[in-house]
MARSE-238094 format. One record per residue (C-alpha): residue number from 1; y, z, x. Coordinates in nm, 2 decimals, decimal comma, m for minus. Example, Ala and Ser with C-alpha at 12.3 -4.5 7.8 and 13.67 -1.06 7.14 Angstrom:
2
{1; {m0,45; 0,78; 1,23}}
{2; {m0,11; 0,71; 1,37}}
end
This chain:
454
{1; {5,31; 5,96; 20,99}}
{2; {4,98; 6,14; 21,07}}
{3; {4,93; 6,35; 21,37}}
{4; {4,75; 6,18; 21,67}}
{5; {4,42; 6,34; 21,77}}
{6; {4,59; 6,51; 22,07}}
{7; {4,89; 6,66; 21,88}}
{8; {5,01; 7,00; 21,98}}
{9; {5,23; 7,27; 21,84}}
{10; {5,41; 7,57; 21,99}}
{11; {5,50; 7,88; 21,79}}
{12; {5,77; 8,12; 21,90}}
{13; {5,67; 8,48; 21,83}}
{14; {5,33; 8,65; 21,77}}
{15; {5,44; 8,88; 21,49}}
{16; {5,30; 8,84; 21,14}}
{17; {5,50; 8,52; 21,07}}
{18; {5,40; 8,35; 21,40}}
{19; {5,04; 8,44; 21,36}}
{20; {5,02; 8,31; 21,01}}
{21; {5,21; 7,99; 21,11}}
{22; {4,95; 7,94; 21,39}}
{23; {4,66; 7,98; 21,15}}
{24; {4,83; 7,73; 20,91}}
{25; {4,87; 7,47; 21,18}}
{26; {4,53; 7,51; 21,34}}
{27; {4,33; 7,27; 21,11}}
{28; {4,59; 6,99; 21,16}}
{29; {4,67; 6,98; 21,53}}
{30; {4,45; 6,98; 21,84}}
{31; {4,62; 7,27; 22,01}}
{32; {4,85; 7,56; 21,91}}
{33; {5,01; 7,79; 22,16}}
{34; {5,18; 8,11; 22,04}}
{35; {5,45; 8,23; 22,29}}
{36; {5,52; 8,61; 22,27}}
{37; {5,77; 8,81; 22,49}}
{38; {5,58; 9,14; 22,45}}
{39; {5,25; 9,21; 22,62}}
{40; {4,99; 9,25; 22,34}}
{41; {4,72; 9,52; 22,34}}
{42; {4,38; 9,46; 22,19}}
{43; {4,41; 9,73; 21,93}}
{44; {4,69; 9,86; 21,69}}
{45; {4,99; 9,97; 21,89}}
{46; {5,36; 10,00; 21,84}}
{47; {5,57; 9,75; 22,05}}
{48; {5,93; 9,67; 22,11}}
{49; {5,93; 9,33; 21,93}}
{50; {5,83; 9,49; 21,60}}
{51; {6,07; 9,79; 21,57}}
{52; {5,99; 9,85; 21,21}}
{53; {5,61; 9,88; 21,26}}
{54; {5,60; 10,26; 21,25}}
{55; {5,72; 10,26; 20,89}}
{56; {5,56; 10,20; 20,55}}
{57; {5,48; 9,83; 20,49}}
{58; {5,37; 9,67; 20,17}}
{59; {5,14; 9,37; 20,13}}
{60; {5,19; 9,22; 19,79}}
{61; {4,91; 9,06; 19,59}}
{62; {5,04; 8,71; 19,68}}
{63; {5,02; 8,79; 20,05}}
{64; {4,69; 8,95; 20,02}}
{65; {4,55; 8,64; 19,86}}
{66; {4,67; 8,41; 20,13}}
{67; {4,56; 8,63; 20,42}}
{68; {4,22; 8,69; 20,26}}
{69; {4,17; 8,31; 20,22}}
{70; {4,29; 8,24; 20,58}}
{71; {4,07; 8,51; 20,74}}
{72; {3,75; 8,57; 20,54}}
{73; {3,61; 8,91; 20,59}}
{74; {3,93; 9,06; 20,74}}
{75; {4,00; 9,28; 20,44}}
{76; {3,65; 9,42; 20,44}}
{77; {3,69; 9,50; 20,81}}
{78; {4,02; 9,68; 20,74}}
{79; {3,85; 9,88; 20,46}}
{80; {3,57; 9,98; 20,69}}
{81; {3,83; 10,10; 20,94}}
{82; {3,96; 10,34; 20,67}}
{83; {4,23; 10,13; 20,50}}
{84; {4,21; 10,19; 20,12}}
{85; {4,21; 9,89; 19,89}}
{86; {4,24; 9,86; 19,51}}
{87; {4,46; 9,75; 19,23}}
{88; {4,83; 9,72; 19,30}}
{89; {4,91; 9,89; 18,97}}
{90; {4,60; 10,09; 18,90}}
{91; {4,57; 10,25; 19,24}}
{92; {4,93; 10,25; 19,35}}
{93; {5,20; 10,45; 19,17}}
{94; {5,55; 10,32; 19,08}}
{95; {5,85; 10,54; 18,97}}
{96; {6,15; 10,32; 18,89}}
{97; {6,45; 10,36; 18,66}}
{98; {6,35; 10,71; 18,56}}
{99; {5,99; 10,64; 18,45}}
{100; {5,64; 10,60; 18,59}}
{101; {5,51; 10,25; 18,54}}
{102; {5,19; 10,24; 18,32}}
{103; {4,90; 10,30; 18,55}}
{104; {4,63; 10,05; 18,46}}
{105; {4,41; 9,79; 18,63}}
{106; {4,63; 9,47; 18,64}}
{107; {4,39; 9,26; 18,83}}
{108; {4,61; 9,24; 19,14}}
{109; {4,41; 9,30; 19,46}}
{110; {4,58; 9,49; 19,74}}
{111; {4,51; 9,70; 20,05}}
{112; {4,71; 9,98; 20,20}}
{113; {4,72; 9,96; 20,58}}
{114; {4,96; 10,03; 20,87}}
{115; {5,15; 9,74; 21,01}}
{116; {5,00; 9,77; 21,36}}
{117; {4,65; 9,78; 21,22}}
{118; {4,70; 9,48; 21,00}}
{119; {4,88; 9,28; 21,27}}
{120; {4,62; 9,35; 21,54}}
{121; {4,34; 9,25; 21,31}}
{122; {4,51; 8,92; 21,22}}
{123; {4,58; 8,86; 21,59}}
{124; {4,22; 8,91; 21,67}}
{125; {4,12; 8,65; 21,42}}
{126; {4,38; 8,41; 21,54}}
{127; {4,27; 8,45; 21,90}}
{128; {3,92; 8,36; 21,78}}
{129; {4,03; 8,02; 21,66}}
{130; {3,91; 7,76; 21,91}}
{131; {4,23; 7,56; 21,94}}
{132; {4,48; 7,85; 21,94}}
{133; {4,61; 8,03; 22,25}}
{134; {4,84; 8,33; 22,25}}
{135; {5,06; 8,34; 22,56}}
{136; {5,20; 8,69; 22,58}}
{137; {5,44; 8,84; 22,83}}
{138; {5,63; 8,51; 22,81}}
{139; {5,98; 8,44; 22,70}}
{140; {6,08; 8,14; 22,49}}
{141; {6,39; 8,02; 22,67}}
{142; {6,49; 7,72; 22,46}}
{143; {6,33; 7,42; 22,29}}
{144; {6,35; 7,08; 22,47}}
{145; {6,56; 6,84; 22,27}}
{146; {6,54; 6,46; 22,33}}
{147; {6,89; 6,33; 22,23}}
{148; {6,78; 5,96; 22,23}}
{149; {6,49; 6,03; 21,99}}
{150; {6,67; 6,31; 21,80}}
{151; {6,36; 6,53; 21,82}}
{152; {6,23; 6,85; 21,98}}
{153; {5,97; 6,77; 22,24}}
{154; {5,86; 7,11; 22,36}}
{155; {5,97; 7,44; 22,49}}
{156; {6,10; 7,60; 22,81}}
{157; {5,92; 7,93; 22,88}}
{158; {5,96; 8,20; 23,14}}
{159; {5,68; 8,44; 23,24}}
{160; {5,79; 8,80; 23,29}}
{161; {5,59; 8,83; 23,61}}
{162; {5,70; 8,51; 23,79}}
{163; {6,04; 8,47; 23,63}}
{164; {6,02; 8,09; 23,68}}
{165; {6,10; 7,84; 23,40}}
{166; {5,82; 7,61; 23,30}}
{167; {5,80; 7,33; 23,04}}
{168; {5,55; 7,31; 22,76}}
{169; {5,54; 6,97; 22,58}}
{170; {5,46; 6,98; 22,20}}
{171; {5,48; 6,76; 21,90}}
{172; {5,61; 7,05; 21,69}}
{173; {5,79; 7,37; 21,77}}
{174; {5,80; 7,64; 21,51}}
{175; {6,06; 7,91; 21,55}}
{176; {5,91; 8,23; 21,41}}
{177; {6,11; 8,46; 21,64}}
{178; {6,26; 8,67; 21,36}}
{179; {6,60; 8,74; 21,21}}
{180; {6,76; 8,72; 21,56}}
{181; {6,65; 8,36; 21,59}}
{182; {6,87; 8,14; 21,82}}
{183; {6,80; 7,83; 21,61}}
{184; {7,16; 7,80; 21,48}}
{185; {7,30; 7,81; 21,83}}
{186; {7,04; 7,56; 21,95}}
{187; {7,12; 7,32; 21,67}}
{188; {7,49; 7,35; 21,75}}
{189; {7,42; 7,26; 22,12}}
{190; {7,23; 6,95; 22,01}}
{191; {7,52; 6,82; 21,79}}
{192; {7,40; 6,94; 21,45}}
{193; {7,58; 7,17; 21,21}}
{194; {7,48; 7,53; 21,18}}
{195; {7,31; 7,63; 20,86}}
{196; {7,52; 7,82; 20,60}}
{197; {7,41; 8,18; 20,60}}
{198; {7,40; 8,41; 20,30}}
{199; {7,44; 8,78; 20,38}}
{200; {7,41; 9,08; 20,15}}
{201; {7,50; 9,39; 20,35}}
{202; {7,32; 9,71; 20,23}}
{203; {7,32; 9,93; 20,54}}
{204; {6,97; 10,07; 20,49}}
{205; {6,83; 10,35; 20,70}}
{206; {6,47; 10,47; 20,73}}
{207; {6,31; 10,79; 20,85}}
{208; {5,93; 10,81; 20,86}}
{209; {5,68; 11,09; 20,91}}
{210; {5,30; 11,10; 20,90}}
{211; {5,08; 11,36; 20,74}}
{212; {4,71; 11,43; 20,71}}
{213; {4,56; 11,29; 20,39}}
{214; {4,30; 11,49; 20,19}}
{215; {4,07; 11,37; 19,92}}
{216; {4,24; 11,37; 19,58}}
{217; {4,59; 11,39; 19,72}}
{218; {4,89; 11,25; 19,53}}
{219; {4,72; 11,20; 19,19}}
{220; {4,42; 11,04; 19,37}}
{221; {4,63; 10,73; 19,44}}
{222; {4,66; 10,52; 19,76}}
{223; {5,04; 10,55; 19,76}}
{224; {5,36; 10,51; 19,57}}
{225; {5,71; 10,38; 19,55}}
{226; {5,97; 10,63; 19,43}}
{227; {6,31; 10,48; 19,36}}
{228; {6,63; 10,63; 19,22}}
{229; {6,83; 10,44; 18,96}}
{230; {7,11; 10,22; 19,10}}
{231; {7,40; 10,25; 19,13}}
{232; {7,39; 10,63; 19,07}}
{233; {7,12; 10,68; 19,33}}
{234; {7,09; 10,53; 19,68}}
{235; {6,76; 10,70; 19,78}}
{236; {6,41; 10,57; 19,79}}
{237; {6,06; 10,66; 19,92}}
{238; {5,74; 10,48; 20,00}}
{239; {5,41; 10,67; 20,04}}
{240; {5,11; 10,48; 20,19}}
{241; {4,76; 10,60; 20,25}}
{242; {4,69; 10,44; 20,59}}
{243; {4,37; 10,42; 20,79}}
{244; {4,28; 10,74; 20,99}}
{245; {4,32; 10,96; 20,68}}
{246; {4,70; 10,96; 20,71}}
{247; {4,99; 10,95; 20,47}}
{248; {5,28; 10,74; 20,60}}
{249; {5,59; 10,86; 20,41}}
{250; {5,91; 10,66; 20,46}}
{251; {6,23; 10,80; 20,32}}
{252; {6,51; 10,55; 20,29}}
{253; {6,88; 10,53; 20,18}}
{254; {7,12; 10,25; 20,13}}
{255; {7,50; 10,22; 20,19}}
{256; {7,49; 10,46; 20,49}}
{257; {7,30; 10,74; 20,30}}
{258; {7,04; 10,76; 20,57}}
{259; {6,77; 11,03; 20,59}}
{260; {6,76; 11,26; 20,90}}
{261; {6,45; 11,28; 21,12}}
{262; {6,44; 11,66; 21,18}}
{263; {6,18; 11,81; 20,96}}
{264; {6,41; 12,05; 20,77}}
{265; {6,66; 11,77; 20,70}}
{266; {6,39; 11,52; 20,62}}
{267; {6,23; 11,75; 20,36}}
{268; {6,57; 11,83; 20,21}}
{269; {6,63; 11,46; 20,16}}
{270; {6,28; 11,42; 20,00}}
{271; {6,37; 11,71; 19,76}}
{272; {6,65; 11,50; 19,62}}
{273; {6,43; 11,21; 19,50}}
{274; {6,41; 11,17; 19,13}}
{275; {6,06; 11,34; 19,11}}
{276; {5,94; 11,63; 19,32}}
{277; {5,59; 11,49; 19,40}}
{278; {5,67; 11,35; 19,75}}
{279; {5,84; 11,67; 19,86}}
{280; {5,54; 11,87; 19,73}}
{281; {5,30; 11,64; 19,91}}
{282; {5,49; 11,67; 20,24}}
{283; {5,52; 12,05; 20,24}}
{284; {5,15; 12,10; 20,16}}
{285; {5,02; 11,85; 20,42}}
{286; {4,99; 11,89; 20,80}}
{287; {5,24; 11,68; 20,99}}
{288; {5,11; 11,43; 21,25}}
{289; {5,30; 11,29; 21,54}}
{290; {5,67; 11,23; 21,59}}
{291; {5,92; 11,09; 21,34}}
{292; {6,05; 10,73; 21,35}}
{293; {6,38; 10,58; 21,25}}
{294; {6,49; 10,22; 21,16}}
{295; {6,81; 10,06; 21,05}}
{296; {6,84; 9,73; 20,85}}
{297; {7,19; 9,60; 20,80}}
{298; {7,17; 9,31; 20,56}}
{299; {6,96; 9,06; 20,36}}
{300; {7,00; 8,74; 20,55}}
{301; {6,92; 8,38; 20,43}}
{302; {6,98; 8,07; 20,64}}
{303; {7,01; 7,77; 20,41}}
{304; {6,84; 7,51; 20,63}}
{305; {6,73; 7,32; 20,31}}
{306; {7,10; 7,23; 20,26}}
{307; {7,15; 7,06; 20,59}}
{308; {7,20; 6,69; 20,58}}
{309; {7,07; 6,63; 20,93}}
{310; {6,79; 6,81; 21,11}}
{311; {6,59; 6,72; 21,43}}
{312; {6,24; 6,60; 21,41}}
{313; {5,96; 6,82; 21,55}}
{314; {6,12; 7,15; 21,47}}
{315; {6,07; 7,41; 21,20}}
{316; {6,23; 7,75; 21,14}}
{317; {5,99; 8,00; 20,97}}
{318; {5,96; 8,35; 20,84}}
{319; {6,23; 8,61; 20,90}}
{320; {6,42; 8,34; 21,11}}
{321; {6,46; 8,16; 20,78}}
{322; {6,51; 8,46; 20,55}}
{323; {6,48; 8,83; 20,59}}
{324; {6,49; 9,07; 20,29}}
{325; {6,57; 9,43; 20,22}}
{326; {6,24; 9,58; 20,33}}
{327; {6,25; 9,83; 20,04}}
{328; {6,09; 9,56; 19,82}}
{329; {5,80; 9,49; 20,06}}
{330; {5,84; 9,11; 20,05}}
{331; {5,85; 9,02; 20,42}}
{332; {5,48; 8,98; 20,51}}
{333; {5,38; 8,83; 20,18}}
{334; {5,67; 8,57; 20,19}}
{335; {5,56; 8,48; 20,54}}
{336; {5,20; 8,43; 20,42}}
{337; {5,32; 8,21; 20,14}}
{338; {5,55; 8,01; 20,38}}
{339; {5,24; 7,96; 20,60}}
{340; {5,06; 7,80; 20,30}}
{341; {5,37; 7,58; 20,25}}
{342; {5,38; 7,49; 20,62}}
{343; {5,01; 7,39; 20,61}}
{344; {5,07; 7,17; 20,30}}
{345; {5,36; 7,01; 20,48}}
{346; {5,19; 6,92; 20,81}}
{347; {4,87; 6,81; 20,63}}
{348; {5,05; 6,49; 20,53}}
{349; {5,22; 6,42; 20,86}}
{350; {5,49; 6,50; 21,11}}
{351; {5,78; 6,29; 21,01}}
{352; {6,07; 6,49; 20,86}}
{353; {5,85; 6,80; 20,89}}
{354; {6,15; 7,04; 20,89}}
{355; {6,33; 6,92; 20,57}}
{356; {6,00; 6,88; 20,39}}
{357; {5,89; 7,23; 20,48}}
{358; {6,23; 7,38; 20,39}}
{359; {6,21; 7,22; 20,05}}
{360; {5,87; 7,39; 19,99}}
{361; {5,97; 7,72; 20,14}}
{362; {6,28; 7,73; 19,92}}
{363; {6,05; 7,77; 19,62}}
{364; {5,88; 8,07; 19,79}}
{365; {6,21; 8,23; 19,91}}
{366; {6,40; 8,18; 19,58}}
{367; {6,20; 8,43; 19,38}}
{368; {6,19; 8,70; 19,66}}
{369; {6,57; 8,65; 19,72}}
{370; {6,65; 8,68; 19,35}}
{371; {6,46; 9,01; 19,33}}
{372; {6,61; 9,16; 19,65}}
{373; {6,96; 9,04; 19,59}}
{374; {6,96; 9,13; 19,23}}
{375; {6,87; 9,49; 19,30}}
{376; {7,11; 9,53; 19,59}}
{377; {7,40; 9,38; 19,40}}
{378; {7,37; 9,65; 19,14}}
{379; {7,57; 9,87; 19,38}}
{380; {7,94; 9,79; 19,33}}
{381; {8,00; 9,85; 19,71}}
{382; {7,77; 9,57; 19,80}}
{383; {7,95; 9,24; 19,85}}
{384; {7,81; 8,92; 19,72}}
{385; {7,84; 8,66; 19,44}}
{386; {7,73; 8,80; 19,10}}
{387; {7,64; 8,51; 18,87}}
{388; {7,79; 8,50; 18,51}}
{389; {7,58; 8,70; 18,27}}
{390; {7,46; 8,94; 18,55}}
{391; {7,54; 9,25; 18,34}}
{392; {7,34; 9,12; 18,04}}
{393; {7,04; 9,04; 18,26}}
{394; {7,05; 9,38; 18,42}}
{395; {7,05; 9,55; 18,08}}
{396; {6,75; 9,34; 17,98}}
{397; {6,57; 9,43; 18,30}}
{398; {6,64; 9,80; 18,25}}
{399; {6,45; 9,76; 17,91}}
{400; {6,17; 9,58; 18,10}}
{401; {6,13; 9,88; 18,33}}
{402; {6,13; 10,12; 18,04}}
{403; {5,88; 9,92; 17,83}}
{404; {5,66; 9,86; 18,14}}
{405; {5,59; 10,24; 18,13}}
{406; {5,39; 10,20; 17,81}}
{407; {5,31; 9,84; 17,75}}
{408; {5,03; 9,69; 17,97}}
{409; {5,13; 9,33; 17,89}}
{410; {5,49; 9,38; 18,00}}
{411; {5,39; 9,59; 18,29}}
{412; {5,14; 9,33; 18,42}}
{413; {5,40; 9,05; 18,39}}
{414; {5,65; 9,26; 18,57}}
{415; {5,41; 9,31; 18,86}}
{416; {5,32; 8,94; 18,87}}
{417; {5,68; 8,87; 18,93}}
{418; {5,72; 9,15; 19,18}}
{419; {5,42; 9,03; 19,37}}
{420; {5,57; 8,68; 19,38}}
{421; {5,29; 8,53; 19,17}}
{422; {5,53; 8,41; 18,90}}
{423; {5,90; 8,32; 18,91}}
{424; {6,16; 8,57; 18,79}}
{425; {6,23; 8,38; 18,46}}
{426; {5,87; 8,46; 18,35}}
{427; {6,00; 8,81; 18,25}}
{428; {6,21; 8,63; 17,99}}
{429; {5,94; 8,42; 17,83}}
{430; {5,95; 8,44; 17,45}}
{431; {5,63; 8,65; 17,43}}
{432; {5,75; 8,91; 17,68}}
{433; {6,11; 8,91; 17,55}}
{434; {5,98; 8,99; 17,20}}
{435; {5,78; 9,29; 17,33}}
{436; {6,07; 9,41; 17,54}}
{437; {6,34; 9,39; 17,27}}
{438; {6,14; 9,49; 16,96}}
{439; {5,98; 9,80; 17,10}}
{440; {6,16; 10,13; 17,11}}
{441; {6,23; 10,27; 17,46}}
{442; {5,99; 10,56; 17,53}}
{443; {6,16; 10,90; 17,54}}
{444; {5,95; 11,05; 17,82}}
{445; {5,93; 10,94; 18,19}}
{446; {5,55; 10,88; 18,16}}
{447; {5,28; 11,00; 18,39}}
{448; {5,15; 10,91; 18,73}}
{449; {4,80; 10,94; 18,58}}
{450; {4,87; 10,68; 18,31}}
{451; {4,56; 10,56; 18,14}}
{452; {4,36; 10,55; 18,47}}
{453; {4,19; 10,88; 18,50}}
{454; {4,01; 10,95; 18,82}}
end
């Protein structure tokens, strides 16, 4: 069933997921309205609805590609505002499983930018779309469900100023309201089953500080991920060169091993990372602003694709569908790839839009979930099903990490998977497996300079 010329859509939430969903829908419906509870400023700002925005965020090459195609010129605008861009492997450093990954140009485009700056730039481009309206300062109360037709027909909204409920009709309602989505409760009230939910509890805590960035800092890179080796270590760090000549340094710990925010305690935590380079950067740079803290309890996946019945005119999207351990930087890129799946779904009609979208989104989510869950389940304290052969696979992946510190072919394939450009089994293809298993593991931990001298 094709959309009629006057078809409309409503999107709940104007965060990254909601904005990308609106862009995906815009070529296929006459009118898109994005409903956002927060008041939205014109420029980059922190806001209540995005509590993690002050911390380091990663945009994988897959997400970069989708966003770049959806908003031509946006990446150049960000670069002109001071956001560095470059190769995800050649310009960004990776220390994992006791070794630096081989630093070389892997052909994976990326940009390093703060979450508020990226989101505000995308919001500006979405606002410029002629058939998209962002209605901020407005609460989405509940979708309107037509029991006779078994479909969602719109949304009840309430403005924060008037505090009066109003009705918006729509042919499609997209719930991009985040991991706290009320969609399971709504479905229950309409007589549908709630989706099964997979939870992997990791009790992750963040503490972020910003520092002045000087030319040539940190091996002349644009950032790094420094990770301890599970299950012995629970500590991690992400360093990002953000716009405004800043370093955003986020320390993180799982299983309750959370970093403090006071400078002395924060630096002491940084000193326990497997390499001293982040600590040395922090003690030599000038601090900026106040620290920020964030807590993430669990990976959460709602299995809508397994539901036997689902209402017409309704879709659950982004973090409302699946939210991952943010250590792996998958959230924004997964939302971008889901936006592409949503566009492909609505391009051929409205009938059964939810189930058809969930089937497409599953292919996107599966790879990201496999990566995040696989890493988190290496801690014995983390509860969750461990498939048969997990120990053997983990030993193989440890060799992948080791060989990726010296072999550009293995390293590139690893980062293709990490960036959600290839499925996880691509690491076990015959050509890669031969290189991984036949080569002796390197004795040294490698170098953050690698073969890319600057």
